[in-house]
ROMAR-347632 format. One line per 4 residues: number of its first residue (from 1); their letters; for each residue x, y, z of N, C-alpha, C. Coordinates in nm, 4 decimals, m for minus. Atoms other than C-alpha are relative to their C-alpha. Example, Ala and Ser with C-alpha at 12.3 -4.5 7.8 and 13.67 -1.06 7.14 Angstrom:
<sites>
1 = as = 0.0890:m0.1190:0.0000:1.2300:m0.4500:0.7800:0.0900:0.1200:0.0000; m0.0820:m0.1190:m0.0060:1.3670:m0.1060:0.7140:m0.0770:0.1090:0.0730
</sites>
This chain:
<sites>
1 = xxxx = 0.0177:m0.1170:m0.0461:1.8948:m8.8342:m10.2204:m0.1137:0.0324:m0.1391; 0.1346:0.0152:0.0733:1.6154:m8.8896:m10.5140:m0.0796:m0.0752:0.1064; 0.0779:0.1483:m0.0968:1.4659:m9.1807:m10.3155:m0.0776:0.1064:0.1235; 0.0033:m0.0373:m0.2066:1.4316:m8.9245:m9.9498:m0.1233:0.1110:m0.0708
5 = xxxx = 0.0662:m0.1419:0.0553:1.2633:m8.6015:m10.2483:m0.1577:m0.0557:m0.0358; 0.1588:0.0111:0.0382:0.9836:m8.8194:m10.3928:m0.0350:m0.0721:0.1431; 0.0511:0.0862:m0.1005:0.9218:m9.0030:m10.0424:m0.0908:0.1571:0.1167; 0.0263:m0.0973:m0.0243:0.8875:m8.6350:m9.9056:m0.1531:0.0723:m0.0738
9 = xxxx = 0.0965:m0.0507:0.0884:0.6627:m8.5453:m10.2058:m0.1063:m0.1018:0.0328; 0.1177:0.0659:m0.0324:0.4480:m8.8559:m10.1656:m0.0797:m0.0070:0.1167; 0.0424:m0.0526:m0.1030:0.4159:m8.7575:m9.8064:m0.0866:0.1659:0.0033; 0.0997:m0.1006:0.0171:0.2759:m8.4459:m9.8837:m0.0744:0.0200:m0.0980
13 = xxxx = 0.1263:0.0492:0.0504:0.0363:m8.5428:m10.1383:m0.1052:m0.0621:0.0649; 0.0885:0.1084:m0.0378:m0.1389:m8.7613:m9.8949:m0.0184:0.1259:0.1143; 0.0890:m0.1288:m0.1013:m0.1597:m8.4715:m9.6284:m0.0378:0.0398:m0.0646; 0.0710:m0.0677:0.0566:m0.2845:m8.2921:m9.8629:m0.1652:m0.0473:m0.0486
17 = xxxx = 0.1050:0.0445:0.0601:m0.5427:m8.5206:m10.0226:m0.0636:m0.0191:0.1504; 0.0821:0.0167:m0.1596:m0.6266:m8.5906:m9.6326:m0.0906:0.1407:0.0972; 0.0999:m0.1526:m0.0302:m0.7033:m8.2203:m9.5743:m0.1145:0.0276:m0.0505; 0.0764:m0.0407:0.1473:m0.8942:m8.2105:m9.8841:m0.1462:m0.1324:0.0691
21 = xxxx = 0.0971:0.0692:m0.0339:m1.1141:m8.5112:m9.7540:m0.0593:0.0495:0.1534; 0.0813:m0.0341:m0.1286:m1.1604:m8.3473:m9.4199:m0.0897:0.0329:0.0247; 0.0855:m0.1360:m0.0469:m1.3167:m8.0720:m9.4857:m0.1030:m0.0753:m0.1533; 0.1855:0.0190:0.0692:m1.6193:m8.2650:m9.7607:m0.0314:m0.1405:0.1051
25 = xxxx = 0.0201:0.1420:m0.0845:m1.6554:m8.5134:m9.4560:m0.1777:0.0731:0.1091; 0.0801:m0.0485:m0.0691:m1.8981:m8.2393:m9.3007:m0.0355:0.1366:m0.0466; m0.0387:m0.1567:0.0130:m2.0265:m7.9682:m9.4825:m0.1497:0.0888:0.0050; 0.1116:m0.0588:m0.0091:m2.3552:m7.7458:m9.4791:m0.0518:0.0537:m0.1488
29 = xxxx = 0.0608:m0.0497:0.1375:m2.6522:m7.6604:m9.7715:m0.0735:0.0827:0.0586; 0.0790:m0.1101:m0.0363:m2.8574:m7.3609:m9.7690:m0.0783:0.0171:m0.1094; 0.1066:m0.0254:0.0832:m3.1304:m7.3575:m9.9796:m0.1216:0.0576:0.0013; 0.1421:m0.0127:0.0141:m3.4773:m7.1745:m10.0250:m0.0390:0.0195:m0.2078
33 = xxxx = 0.0151:0.0234:0.1764:m3.6692:m7.1373:m10.3538:m0.0890:0.1811:m0.0665; 0.0261:m0.1378:0.0110:m3.7777:m6.7693:m10.5519:0.0900:0.0868:0.0041; m0.0815:m0.1186:m0.0239:m3.7207:m6.4663:m10.4650:m0.0753:0.0924:0.1099; 0.0657:m0.0242:m0.1457:m3.6801:m6.2632:m10.1527:m0.0229:0.1078:m0.0269
37 = xxxx = 0.0730:m0.1282:0.0041:m3.9129:m5.9484:m10.1020:0.0283:0.0726:0.1459; m0.0556:m0.0259:m0.1879:m3.8203:m5.7328:m9.7982:m0.1470:m0.0366:0.0735; 0.1344:0.0134:m0.1350:m4.0810:m5.7660:m9.4786:m0.0675:m0.1059:m0.0635; 0.0642:0.1458:0.0354:m4.1910:m6.1162:m9.6263:0.1041:m0.0896:m0.0338
41 = xxxx = m0.0796:0.1194:m0.0088:m4.1113:m6.4291:m9.4776:0.0182:m0.1073:m0.0975; m0.0528:0.1005:0.1571:m3.9322:m6.6636:m9.7076:0.0432:m0.1251:0.1217; m0.0216:0.0677:m0.0561:m3.8953:m7.0076:m9.5794:0.1811:m0.0854:m0.0401; m0.1070:0.0552:0.0552:m3.5262:m7.1554:m9.5617:0.0560:m0.1327:0.0713
45 = xxxx = m0.0361:0.1034:m0.0559:m3.3597:m7.4615:m9.5130:0.1842:m0.0049:m0.0191; m0.1409:0.0286:m0.0136:m3.0187:m7.5179:m9.3760:0.0383:m0.1651:0.0858; m0.0347:0.1366:m0.0214:m2.8634:m7.8822:m9.3716:0.1196:m0.0084:0.0912; m0.1874:0.0504:m0.0293:m2.5352:m8.0188:m9.1809:m0.0096:m0.1661:m0.0465
49 = xxxx = 0.0357:0.0951:m0.0267:m2.4997:m8.3204:m9.2723:0.1736:m0.0864:m0.0373; m0.1439:0.0784:m0.0467:m2.1660:m8.5691:m9.2581:0.0017:m0.1500:m0.1046; 0.0148:0.0861:0.0521:m2.0251:m8.8578:m9.4662:0.1318:m0.0664:0.0599; m0.1399:0.0144:m0.0637:m1.7786:m9.0701:m9.2492:0.0357:0.0607:0.0678
53 = xxxx = m0.0533:m0.1102:m0.0820:m1.7254:m8.8049:m9.0313:0.0432:m0.0800:0.1383; m0.0177:0.0231:m0.1921:m1.5142:m8.8150:m8.7090:m0.0628:m0.0195:0.0500; 0.0407:m0.0731:m0.0676:m1.6059:m8.8082:m8.4157:0.0311:0.1457:0.0578; m0.0156:m0.1416:m0.0653:m1.6657:m8.4331:m8.2368:m0.1282:m0.0655:0.1015
57 = xxxx = 0.0932:0.0040:m0.0700:m1.8265:m8.4926:m7.9115:m0.0479:0.1444:0.0439; 0.0599:m0.1830:m0.0443:m1.9177:m8.0731:m7.8844:0.0449:0.0807:m0.1220; m0.0486:m0.1585:0.1734:m1.9631:m7.8429:m8.1966:m0.1410:0.0938:0.0152; 0.0636:m0.0822:0.0041:m2.1667:m7.5811:m8.2098:m0.0013:0.0812:m0.1148
61 = xxxx = 0.0206:m0.0878:0.0755:m2.3248:m7.3658:m8.4743:m0.0005:0.1350:0.0030; 0.0322:m0.1225:0.0023:m2.2169:m7.0389:m8.5423:m0.0443:0.0884:m0.1074; 0.0693:m0.1071:0.0962:m2.4494:m6.7493:m8.7385:0.0461:0.1338:m0.0195; m0.0955:m0.1504:m0.0170:m2.2542:m6.4605:m8.8712:m0.1258:0.0665:m0.1250
65 = xxxx = 0.0801:m0.0618:0.1043:m2.5094:m6.2128:m9.1043:0.0594:0.1656:m0.0159; m0.0672:m0.1593:0.0643:m2.3953:m5.8616:m9.3410:m0.0940:m0.0111:m0.0533; 0.0829:m0.0557:0.1047:m2.6152:m5.6601:m9.4940:m0.0493:0.1310:0.0494; 0.0870:m0.1479:m0.0701:m2.8336:m5.3192:m9.4543:m0.0538:0.0017:0.0677
69 = xxxx = 0.0589:m0.0121:m0.0962:m3.0055:m5.4191:m9.2136:0.0362:m0.1684:0.0791; m0.0393:0.0984:m0.1005:m3.0086:m5.6959:m8.9012:m0.1645:m0.1170:m0.0394; 0.1710:0.1470:m0.0365:m3.2912:m6.0441:m9.0233:m0.0229:m0.0016:0.0884; 0.0598:0.0652:m0.0577:m3.4755:m6.2017:m8.8798:m0.0277:m0.1962:m0.0189
73 = xxxx = m0.0367:0.1217:0.0620:m3.3739:m6.5857:m8.8835:m0.0197:m0.1174:0.1083; 0.0717:0.1113:m0.1725:m3.6254:m6.8334:m8.6214:0.0216:m0.1117:m0.0441; m0.0003:0.1929:m0.0714:m3.5554:m7.1751:m8.5305:m0.1091:m0.0312:0.1001; 0.1102:0.0644:m0.0949:m3.7580:m7.3826:m8.3716:0.1075:m0.1137:0.1161
77 = xxxx = m0.0754:0.1192:m0.0718:m3.5226:m7.5467:m8.0987:m0.0859:m0.1577:0.0700; 0.0788:0.1407:m0.0774:m3.6222:m7.9047:m7.9178:m0.1154:0.0315:0.0478; 0.1123:0.0184:m0.0479:m3.8986:m7.7908:m7.7172:m0.0939:0.0801:m0.0451; 0.0882:m0.0652:0.1073:m4.0639:m7.5754:m8.0462:0.0033:0.1504:0.0595
81 = xxxx = m0.0461:m0.1370:m0.0503:m3.9407:m7.2554:m7.8677:0.0333:0.0837:m0.1464; m0.0539:m0.1132:0.0627:m3.8903:m6.9512:m8.1391:0.1676:0.0582:0.0765; m0.1385:m0.0883:m0.0243:m3.4847:m6.8759:m8.1724:0.0343:0.0907:m0.1060; m0.0589:m0.0766:0.1790:m3.3438:m6.5772:m8.3785:0.1731:m0.0160:m0.0330
85 = xxxx = m0.1463:m0.0415:m0.0019:m3.0134:m6.6606:m8.4404:0.0594:0.0638:m0.0986; m0.0764:m0.0873:0.0945:m2.9328:m6.4173:m8.6689:0.0341:0.1086:0.1420; m0.0070:m0.1018:m0.1037:m2.9612:m6.2308:m8.2612:0.0760:m0.0560:0.0854; m0.0934:0.1323:m0.0818:m2.8074:m6.5445:m8.0698:0.1753:0.0251:m0.0632
89 = xxxx = m0.1247:0.0814:0.0885:m2.5062:m6.6043:m8.3297:0.0237:m0.1111:m0.0075; m0.0252:0.1706:m0.0140:m2.5498:m6.9570:m8.2618:m0.1135:m0.0646:m0.0497; 0.1031:0.0806:0.0150:m2.7709:m7.2343:m8.2962:0.0925:m0.1367:0.0933; m0.0581:0.0810:m0.0482:m2.7140:m7.5372:m8.1211:m0.0289:0.0343:0.1872
93 = xxxx = m0.0673:m0.0100:m0.1602:m2.6705:m7.5647:m7.6818:0.1194:0.0573:0.0256; m0.1554:m0.1199:m0.0182:m2.3991:m7.3658:m7.5242:0.0873:m0.1061:0.0401; m0.0293:0.0803:m0.0799:m2.2657:m7.6884:m7.3923:0.0665:m0.1031:m0.1548; m0.0474:0.0816:0.1475:m2.2214:m7.8401:m7.7971:m0.0870:m0.1120:m0.0364
97 = xxxx = 0.1125:0.1336:0.0249:m2.3710:m8.1624:m7.9418:0.0458:m0.1025:m0.0785; m0.1015:0.1065:0.1040:m2.2083:m8.4586:m8.0989:m0.0035:m0.0198:m0.1257; 0.0193:0.0911:0.1344:m2.2007:m8.5830:m8.4151:0.1094:m0.0941:m0.0181; m0.0950:0.0316:0.0395:m2.0135:m8.8185:m8.6245:m0.0935:m0.1313:m0.1214
101 = xxxx = 0.0718:0.0863:0.1159:m2.0583:m9.0876:m8.8968:m0.0500:0.0501:m0.1544; 0.1150:m0.0754:0.0765:m2.3433:m9.0240:m9.1796:m0.1029:0.0410:0.0722; 0.1479:m0.0599:m0.0959:m2.5895:m8.8028:m9.0402:m0.0487:0.0894:m0.0894; 0.0400:m0.0974:0.1078:m2.8116:m8.5444:m9.2070:m0.1280:0.1072:0.1339
105 = xxxx = 0.0999:m0.0933:m0.0775:m2.9457:m8.2671:m8.9562:m0.0484:0.1137:m0.0607; 0.0418:m0.0943:0.0227:m3.2182:m8.0570:m9.0797:m0.0316:0.1341:0.0503; 0.1264:m0.1408:m0.1630:m3.3366:m7.6745:m8.9094:m0.0565:0.0570:m0.1730; 0.1103:m0.1478:0.0361:m3.6328:m7.4711:m9.1087:0.0334:0.1017:0.0444
109 = xxxx = 0.0494:m0.1492:m0.0289:m3.6139:m7.1428:m9.0893:m0.0355:0.1081:m0.0545; 0.1084:m0.1168:m0.0065:m3.8155:m6.8589:m9.0977:0.0652:0.1037:m0.0305; m0.0956:m0.1312:m0.0682:m3.5855:m6.5360:m9.2295:m0.1381:0.1063:m0.1067; 0.0533:m0.0854:0.0145:m3.7260:m6.2171:m9.2800:0.0647:0.1423:0.0057
113 = xxxx = m0.0977:m0.1182:m0.0167:m3.5486:m5.8979:m9.4157:m0.0482:0.1242:0.0159; 0.0438:m0.1251:0.0034:m3.6503:m5.5621:m9.2991:0.0216:0.0880:m0.1079; m0.0531:m0.1664:0.0681:m3.4575:m5.3486:m9.5770:0.0459:m0.1122:m0.1566; m0.0697:0.0640:0.1070:m3.3689:m5.4578:m9.9514:0.1269:0.0593:m0.0266
117 = xxxx = m0.1452:0.0077:0.0356:m3.0570:m5.5053:m10.0563:0.1139:m0.1825:m0.0182; m0.0514:0.1356:0.0245:m2.7710:m5.7795:m10.0647:0.0607:m0.0593:0.1745; m0.0221:0.1113:m0.1371:m2.7260:m6.0388:m9.7475:0.0942:m0.0517:m0.0083; m0.0409:0.1533:0.0016:m2.4616:m6.2703:m9.6360:m0.0028:m0.0778:0.1263
121 = xxxx = m0.0120:0.1165:m0.1185:m2.4970:m6.5477:m9.4481:0.0536:m0.0931:0.0368; m0.1222:0.0722:m0.0320:m2.2319:m6.7299:m9.3224:m0.0495:m0.0836:0.1082; m0.0123:0.0646:m0.1216:m2.2861:m7.0607:m9.0993:0.1530:m0.0744:m0.0084; m0.1284:0.0584:m0.0056:m1.9899:m7.2179:m8.9382:m0.0075:m0.1188:0.0858
125 = xxxx = m0.0107:0.1315:m0.0874:m1.9209:m7.5693:m8.7230:0.0939:0.0424:0.0707; m0.1724:m0.0188:m0.0716:m1.7206:m7.4873:m8.4576:0.0653:m0.1401:0.0863; 0.0241:0.1631:m0.0262:m1.5683:m7.7952:m8.2828:0.0841:0.0753:0.1785; m0.0190:m0.0807:m0.1119:m1.5607:m7.6274:m7.8749:0.1110:m0.0549:0.0328
129 = xxxx = m0.0965:0.0009:m0.1175:m1.3190:m7.8538:m7.7554:0.1535:0.0105:m0.0896; m0.1235:m0.0593:0.0749:m1.0615:m7.7453:m7.9988:0.0038:0.1721:m0.0177; m0.0059:m0.1314:m0.0381:m1.0694:m7.3682:m7.8931:m0.0569:m0.0059:m0.1174; 0.0969:m0.0203:0.0933:m1.3601:m7.3249:m8.1404:0.0594:0.0184:m0.1418
133 = xxxx = m0.1169:0.0216:0.0756:m1.1397:m7.4242:m8.4028:m0.1274:0.0333:m0.1475; 0.1559:0.0056:0.1261:m1.4029:m7.4304:m8.7905:0.0262:m0.1183:m0.0605; 0.0051:0.1065:0.0953:m1.4749:m7.7762:m8.9122:0.0285:0.0237:m0.0865; 0.0454:0.0292:0.1555:m1.6622:m7.6889:m9.2218:m0.0586:0.1548:0.0192
137 = xxxx = 0.0266:m0.1338:0.0175:m1.8193:m7.3164:m9.3273:m0.0835:0.0129:m0.1181; 0.0870:m0.0455:0.1288:m2.0637:m7.2010:m9.5932:m0.0667:0.0947:0.0141; 0.0374:m0.0932:0.0163:m2.1657:m6.9097:m9.7338:m0.0673:0.0322:m0.0973; 0.0429:m0.0187:0.1248:m2.4429:m6.7670:m9.9383:m0.0408:0.1491:m0.0458
141 = xxxx = 0.0095:m0.1270:0.0088:m2.5608:m6.4386:m10.0705:m0.1458:0.0246:m0.0471; 0.1092:m0.0257:m0.0047:m2.8917:m6.3339:m10.0574:m0.0447:0.1448:m0.0721; 0.0394:m0.1819:0.0924:m3.0287:m6.0373:m10.3309:m0.1520:0.0483:0.0886; 0.1596:m0.0371:m0.0054:m3.3953:m5.8891:m10.1719:m0.0171:0.0976:m0.0438
145 = xxxx = 0.0770:m0.0938:0.0285:m3.5859:m5.6962:m10.3286:m0.1098:0.0864:0.0432; 0.0493:m0.1625:m0.1172:m3.7776:m5.3584:m10.2615:m0.1682:m0.0794:m0.0283; 0.0943:0.0549:0.0430:m4.1487:m5.4583:m10.2547:m0.0930:0.0540:m0.0687; 0.0270:m0.0534:0.0404:m4.2611:m5.1776:m10.3955:m0.0363:0.0167:m0.1222
149 = xxxx = m0.0743:0.0282:0.1475:m4.0524:m5.2747:m10.7231:m0.0749:m0.1408:m0.0356; 0.0878:0.0802:0.0191:m4.2188:m5.5878:m10.6709:m0.1790:m0.0255:m0.0496; 0.1869:0.0032:m0.0286:m4.5985:m5.4946:m10.6136:0.0192:0.1209:m0.1930; m0.0503:m0.0194:0.1468:m4.4625:m5.3112:m11.0016:m0.0216:m0.0724:m0.1463
153 = xxxx = m0.0027:0.1425:0.0984:m4.3767:m5.5813:m11.1471:m0.1220:m0.0918:m0.0114; 0.1410:0.0816:m0.0086:m4.6776:m5.7938:m11.0642:m0.1081:0.0790:m0.0782; 0.0841:m0.0694:0.0876:m4.8986:m5.4966:m11.1925:0.0071:0.0381:m0.1141; m0.0079:0.0234:0.1296:m4.7459:m5.4508:m11.4936:m0.0571:m0.1155:m0.0515
157 = xxxx = 0.0113:0.1399:0.0427:m4.7579:m5.8289:m11.5651:m0.1348:0.0038:m0.0250; 0.1539:0.0663:m0.0379:m5.1306:m5.8742:m11.4498:m0.0748:0.1529:m0.1707; 0.0477:m0.0887:0.1005:m5.1854:m5.5162:m11.7085:m0.0018:m0.0201:m0.1716; m0.0725:0.0419:0.1264:m4.9865:m5.6565:m12.0047:m0.0718:m0.0798:m0.0048
161 = xxxx = 0.0628:0.1420:0.0617:m5.1640:m5.9842:m12.0056:m0.1858:0.0226:m0.0135; 0.1427:m0.0723:m0.0077:m5.5291:m5.8248:m11.9490:m0.0207:0.0692:m0.1775; m0.0599:m0.0665:0.1899:m5.4473:m5.6031:m12.2644:0.0270:m0.1251:m0.1441; m0.0452:0.0798:0.1721:m5.2998:m5.8678:m12.5087:m0.1399:m0.0705:0.0017
165 = xxxx = 0.0941:0.0843:0.0129:m5.6023:m6.0553:m12.3696:m0.1447:0.0407:m0.1632; 0.0619:m0.0206:0.0629:m5.8221:m5.8295:m12.4967:m0.0471:0.0476:m0.1734; m0.0596:m0.0029:0.1848:m5.6283:m5.7275:m12.8435:m0.0176:m0.1384:m0.0891; 0.0091:0.1284:0.0800:m5.6539:m6.1189:m12.9087:m0.1692:m0.0270:0.0110
169 = xxxx = 0.1592:0.0153:0.0278:m6.0284:m6.1227:m12.8312:m0.0413:0.0472:m0.1345; 0.0563:m0.1101:0.0561:m6.0725:m5.8201:m13.0362:0.0693:m0.0938:m0.2008; m0.0207:0.0354:0.1126:m5.9074:m6.0254:m13.3326:m0.0481:m0.0740:m0.0876; 0.0276:0.1085:0.1024:m6.0713:m6.3166:m13.3491:m0.1449:m0.0009:0.0093
173 = xxxx = 0.1088:m0.0218:m0.0070:m6.3905:m6.1773:m13.2833:m0.0692:0.0269:m0.1651; 0.0599:m0.0878:0.1297:m6.6197:m6.1475:m13.6263:m0.0878:0.0729:m0.0241; 0.1086:m0.1964:0.0172:m6.7792:m5.7942:m13.7626:m0.1210:m0.0881:m0.0290; 0.1937:m0.0014:0.1187:m7.1177:m5.8152:m13.8398:0.0393:0.0256:m0.1693
177 = xxxx = 0.0100:m0.0141:0.1929:m7.1949:m5.8128:m14.2005:m0.0806:0.1325:m0.0271; 0.0968:m0.1226:0.0236:m7.3372:m5.5004:m14.3354:m0.0429:m0.0467:m0.1631; 0.0283:0.0327:0.1656:m7.5428:m5.4992:m14.6812:m0.1457:m0.1551:m0.0174; 0.0883:0.1082:0.0324:m7.7406:m5.7789:m14.8814:0.1280:m0.0889:m0.0926
181 = xxxx = m0.1152:0.0878:0.0374:m7.5319:m6.0526:m14.9668:m0.0882:m0.0839:m0.1367; 0.0278:0.0450:0.1294:m7.5814:m6.2530:m15.3399:m0.0554:m0.0712:0.0123; 0.0713:0.0995:m0.0330:m7.7810:m6.5545:m15.1882:m0.0714:0.0688:0.0166; 0.1027:m0.0444:0.0509:m8.0025:m6.2996:m15.0738:m0.0891:0.0263:m0.1278
185 = xxxx = 0.0090:m0.0669:0.1033:m8.0409:m6.1134:m15.4179:m0.0937:m0.1584:m0.0122; 0.0904:0.1096:0.1250:m8.1160:m6.4919:m15.5393:m0.1499:m0.0239:0.0609; 0.0987:0.0498:m0.0648:m8.3862:m6.5659:m15.2922:m0.1119:0.1019:m0.0324; 0.0904:m0.0693:0.0580:m8.5713:m6.2568:m15.3757:m0.0865:m0.0200:m0.1165
189 = xxxx = 0.0313:0.0485:0.1598:m8.5654:m6.2991:m15.7413:m0.1457:m0.0839:m0.0183; 0.0599:0.0954:0.0090:m8.7025:m6.6492:m15.7058:m0.1243:0.0452:0.0851; 0.0914:m0.0594:m0.0671:m8.9618:m6.5018:m15.4359:m0.1016:0.0515:m0.1168; 0.0950:m0.1130:0.0892:m9.1122:m6.2381:m15.6861:m0.0411:m0.0851:m0.1314
193 = xxxx = m0.0281:0.1122:0.1034:m9.0432:m6.4686:m16.0027:m0.1061:m0.0987:0.0467; 0.1607:0.0814:m0.0700:m9.3332:m6.7501:m15.7788:m0.0976:0.1152:m0.0484; 0.1158:m0.0739:m0.0168:m9.5315:m6.4652:m15.7380:m0.0802:0.0848:m0.1102; 0.0579:m0.0923:0.1179:m9.5529:m6.3518:m16.0792:m0.0570:m0.1553:m0.0892
197 = xxxx = 0.0687:0.1514:0.0587:m9.6246:m6.7138:m16.2054:m0.1029:m0.0255:0.0691; 0.0690:0.0130:m0.0537:m9.8738:m6.7615:m15.9729:m0.1444:0.1251:m0.0434; 0.0639:m0.1178:0.0730:m10.0419:m6.4333:m16.0783:m0.0398:m0.0621:m0.1379; 0.0295:0.0133:0.1426:m10.0144:m6.5472:m16.4350:m0.0542:m0.1170:m0.0033
201 = xxxx = 0.1011:0.0991:0.0465:m10.1664:m6.8882:m16.4118:m0.1669:0.0440:0.0434; 0.1602:0.0326:m0.0091:m10.4571:m6.7633:m16.2197:m0.0794:0.1048:m0.0786; 0.0578:m0.0549:0.1726:m10.5363:m6.5333:m16.5356:m0.0018:m0.0608:m0.0775; 0.0150:0.0964:0.0570:m10.4963:m6.7797:m16.7318:m0.1211:m0.0955:m0.0168
205 = xxxx = 0.1027:0.0378:m0.0535:m10.7706:m6.9542:m16.5485:m0.0894:0.0299:m0.0209; 0.1419:m0.0549:m0.0004:m11.0090:m6.6997:m16.5483:m0.0366:0.0783:m0.1774; 0.0367:m0.0004:0.1130:m10.9506:m6.6741:m16.9141:m0.0907:m0.1040:m0.1031; 0.0917:0.1216:m0.0067:m11.0570:m7.0013:m16.9730:m0.1579:m0.0128:m0.0165
</sites>
């Protein structure tokens, strides 16, 4: 009885390990740099990669977006035509495309969000031959900033930089000196004494 339980437990662990391994065979990576501002285009890179993935003959990428407005997510197809995958809701041909083994498919996307707020973008890889079952999925949250807020931040940064520069320059600038220094008094005294000595010498010569 104990042996049967141990065998069942081992089988369950193997099945769980197989499921975890399968989910790691194919995955998405979504990345972008910097801050996202409303009505400003932002370059986003979506990568679908596989490592020793099983063969799928017909897959397609489903795209879901939620947020305060519908953004534009522009990608280019194999012919160079622009496709808004936020509007179509899919990426890839309707009949699907194959994947297997080790691969890395990069899709550059230009994203423009018409309104500030929080957006969630979800991409899912569907197996068209298995009732559109999800092979893998990935979601990211994008916090879109207001354009006016970013403009004020930039203006304040510039103003603070200019103000600090002016203050520092004023502190570093040596103020002009006023009045007469001790060295100048010594020079004046030496000149006067030399003049008096010259007059005295002239008088002594005349007396002689």
